[in-house]
Residue, then its C-alpha position, 0 to 999 in steps of 0.5 A: m474164869t466165865q461161867k457159862a451160862p445154865v442154859f447152856n448147860k442144860i443143852i448139852e445136858d439134853y444132848l448128853l441123854q440123848i446121847a447115851t439113849m442111842d440103839n446100834t452104836a456099834n453102827i454109828g461108829k462105823i459110819l462117823g468114824v468114831a471109836i467107841e469104848a464102855g459107853q464113851y465116843r472117842i471122836p477126833f476134832f480137828h488138832k485134838q481128841f475128845v471123849i464124850s460119856v454119859d454125863k460130860i465131854a472133854d478133851e485128852l487133857g480133861p477139861a470140857p471144850s467151849h460150849a460151840t464144841s460141845v453142840i458140834l461134837c454132839k450133834y454130829i453124833l445124834l444126827c449120824p446118818e443111816r449110811p454115810d455120805n459119800d459126796e467129795s463135792l465141793v462147795t462153798y457155805k451159802d451152796f447149802k440147800d438150807a444156809a441162807p438163814y446163816i450164811g452173814g455170821f458165816k461170812n462175818t465170824a469165820e471168812l473175814p475175821i481169818a482174811r483181816h487177821f492175817e492180813g500181809g502173813l501168808a506165814n504166819l498164817e501158815k505155821k497156825c494151819l500146820e499146829l491145827g493139823g492142817r496139811p497143803f492141799q492141790t486145787e486149781v482154784a486160783c489162790q496163793f494158799a489152800f489148806r486142808f482140815q479134817a474137822l471131824p472124821r467125815v467132814p474135812l473143811f480147806l481154807l483158800f485163802n488170796d493176801a490183798d495186793e494193790d486192787f483186792e484186801a485179802q480174801c479168805t474162802l471156806l469149802f465143804q463137801k457137799s455131803a457134811a449136810c448130811y453130817l451136820d446142821m446148817e448151825c454147826i456146819a456154821m461154827l465149823g468154819a468159826t472154830l477155826a477162824s477162832w483157833l487160827q487167832g489163837n482163841 
């Protein structure tokens, strides 16, 4: 089993300490759509439930999640806005104001891996999406396949897919509601896409 680097552990420890000292947790729970019981945050993340306590993060079976998942969950709490944002306009990752430094990485770790892995495999993509809690999504955008995932209670993620034909390679586009930028920073939003890509591929 691969051990996490000490610096990664220190990052999560620092986040947990910050979370433990936050005030007005009842309002935070309402704004973020998470349950808070006895100082523990219960956060749905795609198809899983995670618990953040004062000293650890674990899923419903007990093991600690990946570093990326841990960062996303912690930042979701720490970046809680003063009030919910209800802007449901759909945007691509590159449309976010502060996304520029991460656009290339997002494409290479999220959209391209999905497109390449599922080229010629729409049935398999649908199966994997359903396993991760995704649901078919009606859209006016021209595509063969569209699914909606509830990545976090206030942050849905949308997958559009067109398979390869004689003129074009398979293409995957991930969309977010514009309000996602009020709940997560650009690095975490990029990691959401990479997490979905990894889980869809069975990693």
